[in-house]
C-alpha positions as CSV (number, residue, x, y, z in Angstrom):
1,M,-0.3,0.1,0.2
2,I,1.5,3.3,-0.7
3,I,0.5,7.0,1.1
4,Y,1.6,9.5,0.9
5,G,1.5,13.2,2.8
6,I,3.2,14.3,6.7
7,N,1.1,13.3,8.6
8,P,-0.3,9.9,7.2
9,V,3.8,8.7,6.8
10,L,4.4,10.0,9.8
11,E,1.9,8.1,11.8
12,A,2.7,5.2,9.1
13,V,6.2,5.0,11.4
14,R,5.0,5.3,14.6
15,T,2.9,2.8,14.6
16,G,5.1,0.3,12.6
17,R,3.0,0.3,9.4
18,A,5.9,1.8,7.5
19,T,8.5,-0.6,5.2
20,E,10.3,2.0,3.3
21,V,10.0,6.2,3.7
22,V,10.6,7.9,0.3
23,V,11.1,11.4,0.5
24,Q,12.0,14.2,-2.2
25,D,14.5,15.6,0.1
26,T,15.7,16.1,3.5
27,R,15.5,19.9,4.1
28,G,12.0,20.5,6.5
29,D,11.7,20.0,10.1
30,R,8.7,17.9,9.8
31,V,10.4,15.9,7.1
32,R,13.9,15.3,9.4
33,E,11.4,14.4,11.9
34,I,9.8,11.9,9.6
35,V,13.3,10.7,8.5
36,S,14.5,10.9,12.0
37,A,11.6,8.5,13.2
38,A,11.8,6.2,10.4
39,R,15.9,5.5,10.7
40,A,15.1,4.7,14.5
41,A,12.4,2.3,13.9
42,G,14.9,0.9,11.5
43,V,13.1,2.1,8.3
44,P,14.5,2.1,5.1
45,V,14.7,5.7,3.7
46,R,15.5,6.8,0.3
47,V,15.7,9.9,-0.8
48,T,14.7,10.5,-4.6
49,H,13.3,13.5,-7.1
50,A,10.6,15.0,-8.4
51,D,9.8,12.7,-10.9
52,G,10.3,9.7,-9.0
53,L,7.3,10.6,-6.2
54,R,5.1,11.3,-8.9
55,R,5.8,7.4,-10.2
56,L,4.9,6.5,-7.0
57,V,2.0,9.2,-7.0
58,P,0.2,10.5,-10.0
59,T,-2.1,12.3,-8.5
60,G,-2.9,13.9,-4.6
61,V,-0.7,16.4,-3.1
62,H,2.2,14.4,-1.3
63,Q,4.3,17.0,0.0
64,G,7.6,15.4,-1.0
65,V,6.8,12.5,1.1
66,V,5.5,8.7,0.3
67,A,5.7,5.5,2.5
68,R,4.8,1.9,1.6
69,M,3.1,0.3,4.2
70,R,1.8,-3.4,5.0
71,P,-1.8,-3.5,5.5
72,A,-3.4,-2.6,9.3
73,P,-5.0,-5.9,10.7
74,T,-9.0,-6.0,10.3
75,A,-11.5,-5.8,13.4
76,T,-14.1,-8.4,13.7
77,L,-17.6,-7.0,14.6
78,E,-18.1,-8.7,17.8
79,E,-14.3,-6.8,19.0
80,L,-16.0,-3.3,18.1
81,A,-18.3,-4.6,20.5
82,S,-16.7,-5.2,23.1
83,A,-14.9,-1.9,23.5
84,E,-13.0,-1.9,26.6
85,H,-13.8,2.1,27.8
86,G,-17.7,2.8,28.0
87,P,-20.2,1.7,25.3
88,P,-18.9,1.6,22.0
89,L,-19.7,3.9,19.8
90,I,-19.5,2.3,16.0
91,V,-20.2,4.3,12.7
92,V,-21.1,1.9,9.8
93,L,-20.7,3.3,6.0
94,D,-23.0,2.2,3.8
95,G,-22.0,2.9,0.3
96,V,-19.4,5.5,0.8
97,E,-16.9,5.2,-1.5
98,D,-15.0,8.6,-2.3
99,P,-11.7,8.4,-0.6
100,N,-12.3,11.6,0.9
101,N,-15.1,11.3,2.9
102,V,-14.1,8.4,4.0
103,G,-10.8,9.2,5.5
104,A,-13.0,12.8,7.1
105,I,-14.7,10.1,8.6
106,L,-11.6,8.1,10.3
107,R,-10.2,11.9,11.1
108,S,-13.5,12.5,13.4
109,V,-13.6,8.5,14.4
110,H,-11.1,9.4,15.9
111,A,-11.3,12.5,16.9
112,A,-14.2,11.9,19.0
113,G,-12.6,8.7,20.8
114,A,-15.1,6.1,19.2
115,T,-15.1,2.7,18.7
116,G,-14.3,2.1,14.6
117,I,-15.8,2.0,11.6
118,V,-17.9,-0.5,9.6
119,R,-17.5,-0.8,6.0
120,Q,-18.5,-3.3,2.5
121,T,-15.3,-4.9,1.0
122,R,-17.3,-4.9,-1.8
123,R,-16.7,-1.4,-3.8
124,A,-15.1,0.2,-0.9
125,A,-12.6,2.9,-0.9
126,P,-9.0,1.4,-0.1
127,L,-7.8,2.7,2.9
128,D,-4.3,4.0,1.7
129,G,-3.7,6.9,-0.5
130,G,-6.5,9.9,-0.7
131,A,-8.2,8.1,2.6
132,A,-5.2,8.3,4.5
133,K,-4.3,11.6,3.9
134,A,-7.5,13.3,4.5
135,S,-7.8,11.0,7.8
136,A,-4.8,13.7,8.5
137,G,-3.2,9.9,10.4
138,A,-6.2,8.9,11.9
139,V,-6.5,5.7,9.6
140,H,-3.5,4.1,11.3
141,H,-5.4,4.4,15.0
142,V,-8.9,3.4,13.9
143,P,-10.0,-0.9,14.3
144,V,-12.2,-1.3,10.7
145,A,-14.2,-4.0,10.5
146,D,-14.7,-5.2,6.1
147,V,-18.6,-7.4,6.3
148,V,-19.8,-8.6,3.2
149,N,-23.0,-7.4,3.9
150,I,-24.0,-4.5,5.8
151,A,-28.1,-5.4,6.2
152,R,-26.4,-8.2,8.2
153,A,-24.0,-7.1,9.9
154,L,-26.7,-4.9,11.4
155,E,-28.3,-7.6,12.5
156,D,-25.2,-8.6,13.9
157,L,-24.6,-5.8,16.2
158,K,-28.4,-6.0,17.2
159,A,-27.1,-9.6,18.4
160,L,-24.2,-8.5,20.0
161,N,-26.4,-5.5,21.6
162,V,-25.6,-2.5,19.9
163,W,-28.5,0.1,19.0
164,T,-28.8,1.0,15.5
165,V,-29.3,4.7,14.3
166,G,-29.6,5.3,11.2
167,L,-29.2,8.9,9.1
168,D,-31.6,10.1,7.3
169,A,-33.2,13.1,6.1
170,D,-36.9,12.5,5.8
171,A,-36.6,11.1,9.6
172,D,-38.8,12.8,11.6
173,L,-36.5,12.4,14.9
174,H,-34.2,15.2,15.8
175,Y,-30.3,13.2,16.2
176,D,-30.1,15.6,19.1
177,D,-33.7,13.7,20.8
178,V,-31.9,10.2,19.8
179,D,-30.0,8.3,23.4
180,L,-26.3,7.6,22.0
181,T,-25.0,6.9,25.7
182,L,-26.2,2.9,24.6
183,P,-24.3,0.7,22.7
184,T,-24.5,2.9,19.6
185,A,-23.9,2.2,15.9
186,L,-23.9,5.2,14.1
187,V,-25.0,4.3,10.2
188,V,-24.5,7.0,7.1
189,G,-25.0,6.5,3.7
190,A,-23.6,7.5,0.5
191,E,-24.7,11.7,-0.7
192,G,-26.8,11.8,-3.1
193,S,-28.3,8.2,-2.6
194,G,-28.4,8.1,1.2
195,L,-29.0,4.1,3.0
196,R,-30.3,1.7,0.7
197,R,-33.5,0.8,1.5
198,L,-32.5,-2.7,3.4
199,V,-30.3,-1.3,5.6
200,R,-32.8,1.9,6.5
201,E,-35.6,-0.9,7.1
202,R,-32.8,-2.8,9.8
203,C,-32.2,0.2,11.5
204,D,-33.1,0.5,15.4
205,R,-34.6,3.9,14.5
206,L,-33.9,6.9,11.7
207,T,-33.0,10.2,12.9
208,S,-32.0,13.3,10.7
209,I,-30.3,16.7,11.4
210,P,-32.7,20.2,10.5
211,M,-31.9,21.8,7.6
212,R,-32.3,25.7,7.5
213,G,-30.5,26.6,3.8
214,Q,-31.9,25.8,0.9
215,L,-29.6,22.7,0.1
216,G,-31.5,19.3,1.0
217,S,-28.3,17.4,3.1
218,L,-24.8,17.9,4.1
219,N,-21.5,16.1,3.3
220,V,-21.6,12.8,4.5
221,S,-18.1,13.4,6.5
222,V,-19.8,16.6,8.6
223,A,-22.8,14.7,9.2
224,A,-21.2,11.7,10.5
225,A,-18.9,14.6,12.5
226,I,-22.3,16.2,14.3
227,L,-23.7,13.0,15.0
228,L,-20.3,11.8,16.8
229,F,-20.1,14.4,18.8
230,E,-23.9,14.7,19.9
231,A,-22.8,11.7,20.7
232,V,-19.6,12.4,23.1
233,R,-21.6,15.6,24.4
234,Q,-24.2,13.0,25.3
235,R,-21.4,11.1,27.1
236,Y,-19.9,14.0,28.8
237,R,-23.1,15.2,29.8
238,G,-22.9,16.0,33.7
239,R,-19.1,15.1,34.3
240,P,-17.1,17.8,36.3
241,R,-16.0,20.2,34.3
242,V,-11.4,19.5,35.1
């Protein structure tokens, strides 16, 4: 797998997933930090010219740093449902294929301290390249469960005592009226098409984000972040401030 960009490459080195780091030059504090960390971890570092990096990353802003890395081990639904620190908070991706959206959701999941994501193996955005860069390195820290069928995965999560809450623009129940302190899987669909019918029918509850403008929906990564941090707000509400 190829990843690029300062933050994704640095996190790949820190988490032990990088197998080679390729840089255009070793100038710049952030690049030197990556090179130093890689050498300390025994990861080979290769210096090349701009064309060499362009061959590795034909599209995308690589910031002069590219890495090869080993794939992350996948999680299981059982592992996600048995979160060690409090009730699980999972994001289920139903047809979200855009790498930038997937990366942004990974970043929000990590920032919110959520448990992980579930995605369908078929037509899923690869977790390298653009997705890794959009995640700002969170791709290395968020457990991912790959499943064959999302609708079936929701049934499996229910059997594991996880409450499934689908985001649907037509739902009457607003997102902040749903109890997200319970073990919860937030289910989000692709922009434009939203949740597929079978997936929508498998959700315990459907909820919406009220819109005041002329547009009918938010970007899926923004919507997922709103739900995640509403869950965080509910779960920390009433705790003493420090």
